[in-house]
MIBA-658453 format. One line per field, with one value per residue (C-alpha): residue number from 1; x, y, z. Coordinates in nm, 4 decimals, padded with zeros to 6 digits, always signed. Layout:
# residues N
n NUM,...
u X,...
v Y,...
w Z,...
This chain:
# residues 197
n 1,2,3,4,5,6,7,8,9,10,11,12,13,14,15,16,17,18,19,20,21,22,23,24,25,26,27,28,29,30,31,32,33,34,35,36,37,38,39,40,41,42,43,44,45,46,47,48,49,50,51,52,53,54,55,56,57,58,59,60,61,62,63,64,65,66,67,68,69,70,71,72,73,74,75,76,77,78,79,80,81,82,83,84,85,86,87,88,89,90,91,92,93,94,95,96,97,98,99,100,101,102,103,104,105,106,107,108,109,110,111,112,113,114,115,116,117,118,119,120,121,122,123,124,125,126,127,128,129,130,131,132,133,134,135,136,137,138,139,140,141,142,143,144,145,146,147,148,149,150,151,152,153,154,155,156,157,158,159,160,161,162,163,164,165,166,167,168,169,170,171,172,173,174,175,176,177,178,179,180,181,182,183,184,185,186,187,188,189,190,191,192,193,194,195,196,197
u +03.1886,+03.4768,+03.4582,+03.6278,+03.7540,+03.6164,+03.2420,+03.0124,+02.7887,+03.0889,+03.0008,+02.6501,+02.5023,+02.7170,+02.6901,+02.8976,+02.8328,+02.7692,+02.4541,+02.3591,+02.3822,+02.1536,+01.9089,+01.9256,+01.8473,+01.5829,+01.3720,+01.4208,+01.2812,+01.0022,+01.0967,+01.1019,+01.4242,+01.2864,+01.2031,+01.5605,+01.5682,+01.5973,+01.2837,+01.2641,+00.9511,+00.8252,+00.5880,+00.3928,+00.1924,-00.0088,-00.0372,-00.0643,+00.2167,+00.2419,+00.5492,+00.6149,+00.7419,+00.9024,+00.8207,+01.1205,+01.0523,+00.6684,+00.5806,+00.3310,+00.6130,+00.4160,+00.4582,+00.3145,+00.1832,+00.1288,-00.0585,+00.0909,+00.0121,+00.2814,+00.3333,+00.6440,+00.7640,+00.9964,+01.1750,+01.4331,+01.5230,+01.3881,+01.7309,+01.5824,+01.2187,+01.1767,+01.5035,+01.5121,+01.7184,+01.5584,+01.5544,+01.3080,+01.1487,+00.9361,+00.7517,+00.5929,+00.2909,+00.2149,+00.5546,+00.4214,+00.5918,+00.3958,+00.6221,+00.3053,+00.0537,-00.1298,-00.0978,+00.1997,+00.3062,+00.5437,+00.7138,+00.9807,+01.1627,+01.3935,+01.5708,+01.7234,+01.8040,+01.6596,+01.6738,+01.3303,+01.2808,+00.9801,+00.8169,+00.8340,+00.4630,+00.3453,+00.3022,+00.4408,+00.1827,+00.3096,+00.4425,+00.7490,+01.0030,+01.2412,+01.5633,+01.7194,+01.8421,+01.7222,+01.8452,+01.6145,+01.5235,+01.2386,+01.1050,+00.8429,+00.6639,+00.3299,+00.5502,+00.7088,+01.0622,+00.9880,+01.2987,+01.4707,+01.7075,+01.8424,+02.0110,+02.0023,+01.8692,+01.7428,+01.3742,+01.2384,+00.9263,+00.6903,+00.4101,+00.1910,+00.1280,-00.2331,-00.3040,-00.5122,-00.7739,-00.5962,-00.3094,+00.0262,+00.2482,+00.0821,-00.0128,-00.1561,+00.0162,+00.0269,+00.2806,+00.3897,+00.7300,+00.9016,+01.2018,+01.3211,+01.4439,+01.6813,+01.4748,+01.1336,+00.9830,+00.7346,+00.5199,+00.3418,+00.0819,+00.0803,-00.1151,+00.0134,+00.0781,+00.3377,+00.4408,+00.7058,+00.8113
v +05.6665,+05.4816,+05.1864,+05.0802,+04.7450,+04.8435,+04.8295,+04.7233,+04.5237,+04.3048,+03.9267,+04.0241,+03.8211,+03.5507,+03.1956,+03.1057,+02.7235,+02.4911,+02.3992,+02.7272,+02.7674,+02.4874,+02.5736,+02.8977,+02.7267,+02.5386,+02.8089,+02.9722,+02.6596,+02.6554,+02.3070,+02.2560,+02.1507,+01.8193,+01.6628,+01.5907,+01.3652,+01.0102,+00.7911,+00.4291,+00.2775,-00.0519,-00.1363,-00.4292,-00.4695,-00.6930,-00.6813,-00.8273,-00.8822,-00.9917,-01.1823,-01.1618,-01.5468,-01.4990,-01.6984,-01.9271,-02.0473,-02.1205,-02.4339,-02.2854,-02.1238,-01.7664,-01.5377,-01.5757,-01.3197,-01.4481,-01.2900,-01.3797,-01.2530,-01.0499,-01.0179,-00.7890,-00.6134,-00.3678,-00.1582,+00.1220,+00.4611,+00.7996,+01.0163,+01.3728,+01.4547,+01.2751,+01.0690,+00.7002,+00.3888,+00.0497,-00.3096,-00.5591,-00.8765,-00.9979,-01.3113,-01.4139,-01.6508,-01.9593,-02.0769,-02.4454,-02.4901,-02.7835,-02.9317,-03.1221,-02.7865,-02.7677,-02.3743,-02.1674,-02.0818,-01.8400,-01.8275,-01.6398,-01.5102,-01.1907,-00.9595,-00.6066,-00.2691,+00.0728,+00.4541,+00.6365,+01.0079,+01.1628,+01.5050,+01.6239,+01.7202,+01.7106,+01.4033,+01.1721,+01.2179,+01.2698,+01.1143,+00.9225,+00.7159,+00.4381,+00.2812,-00.0501,-00.3823,-00.7027,-01.0568,-01.3343,-01.7040,-01.7736,-02.0859,-02.1342,-02.4356,-02.5533,-02.5019,-02.7716,-02.7508,-02.6266,-02.4168,-02.2194,-01.9491,-01.6783,-01.3667,-00.9834,-00.7062,-00.3510,-00.2473,+00.0961,+00.1866,+00.5035,+00.5889,+00.7662,+00.8009,+00.8312,+00.9775,+00.8389,+01.0289,+01.1274,+00.9329,+01.0868,+00.7873,+00.5497,+00.6134,+00.4063,+00.3938,+00.2571,+00.1762,+00.0336,-00.1295,-00.2912,-00.4990,-00.8288,-01.1549,-01.2808,-01.2350,-01.2460,-00.8903,-00.8025,-00.5424,-00.4865,-00.2788,-00.3148,-00.1521,-00.1335,+00.0346,+00.2006,+00.2874,+00.5207,+00.4602
w -00.1320,+00.0798,+00.3011,+00.5835,+00.7726,+01.0870,+00.9161,+01.2363,+00.9934,+00.8870,+00.8803,+01.0312,+00.7343,+00.6688,+00.7699,+01.0634,+01.0098,+00.7509,+00.9649,+01.0092,+00.6147,+00.5573,+00.8006,+00.6084,+00.2868,+00.4529,+00.5375,+00.2081,+00.0525,+00.3038,+00.4200,+00.8123,+00.9401,+01.1160,+00.7141,+00.6728,+00.9670,+00.7774,+00.8157,+00.7897,+00.5853,+00.4882,+00.2053,+00.0630,-00.2367,-00.4515,-00.8491,-01.1709,-01.4110,-01.7865,-01.9542,-02.3203,-02.4107,-02.7554,-03.0204,-03.0061,-02.6694,-02.7215,-02.8525,-03.1358,-03.2847,-03.1845,-02.8725,-02.5815,-02.3260,-01.9770,-01.7156,-01.3568,-00.9920,-00.8191,-00.4608,-00.3250,-00.0188,+00.0387,+00.2959,+00.3016,+00.4383,+00.3089,+00.3588,+00.2607,+00.1600,-00.1713,-00.1900,-00.0907,-00.0918,-00.0392,-00.0735,-00.2237,-00.2902,-00.5609,-00.5926,-00.9565,-00.9676,-00.7483,-00.6939,-00.7704,-01.0900,-01.2690,-01.5477,-01.6706,-01.6859,-02.0289,-02.0605,-02.0234,-01.6565,-01.5432,-01.1727,-01.0365,-00.7404,-00.7038,-00.4811,-00.5483,-00.4567,-00.5948,-00.5572,-00.5670,-00.6420,-00.5492,-00.5699,-00.1986,-00.1143,+00.2186,+00.4194,+00.1612,-00.1297,-00.4502,-00.7837,-00.8070,-01.0075,-00.9342,-01.0558,-00.9500,-01.0005,-00.8983,-00.9292,-01.0281,-01.0630,-01.3227,-01.4598,-01.7529,-01.7727,-02.0219,-02.3314,-02.5361,-02.3922,-01.9987,-01.9107,-01.5978,-01.5890,-01.3347,-01.3728,-01.2751,-01.4946,-01.4381,-01.2833,-01.3730,-01.1795,-01.1773,-00.9289,-00.7048,-00.3609,-00.2035,+00.1402,+00.4145,+00.6305,+00.9541,+00.8527,+00.8539,+00.8292,+00.6252,+00.2435,-00.0331,-00.3933,-00.7466,-00.9197,-01.3078,-01.3303,-01.6170,-01.6377,-01.8137,-01.7565,-02.0396,-02.3467,-02.1874,-02.1101,-01.8077,-01.7100,-01.3859,-01.2285,-00.8469,-00.5248,-00.1835,+00.1358,+00.2937,+00.6253,+00.7898,+01.1322
């Protein structure tokens, strides 16, 4: 069988532009084209965090685990379904450092950036993981030698978004995150609300 260059079907099924190719791929994947428009978001959350104080920093020569309240606010942009970047602010403790405290107390503040990968299910619902860096300033009081420190470290998180009835732009979420402040390990469990705009 012979083929000639004057075939009337030539080029009929090729992509004419990058935009048309992208649209075709989106249709194949079953994702609506408008889902690719970047969306801003804001989140506010409350939680509890544990800090593992090493034995060399405690007054009794044994490691201590402290329980501290945590508040955080984040904002960012979801660039494509399931991929977003953001900035966040975290507050640990009551921010009222009492150097005369009788029991160990942890207080801190940090700010940082992150990248989140979420399984792109409908309406922003689904599991996700996050990687970021934050720079912090912390203090521990109520120990034999109170101290303060600052620095930057990695923060890793995983969580799940839950839908709200009749709400497409607002979800509830639960999150577990882990980080460290020099030689102090911190793990947090957080619940909050996230809104797209």
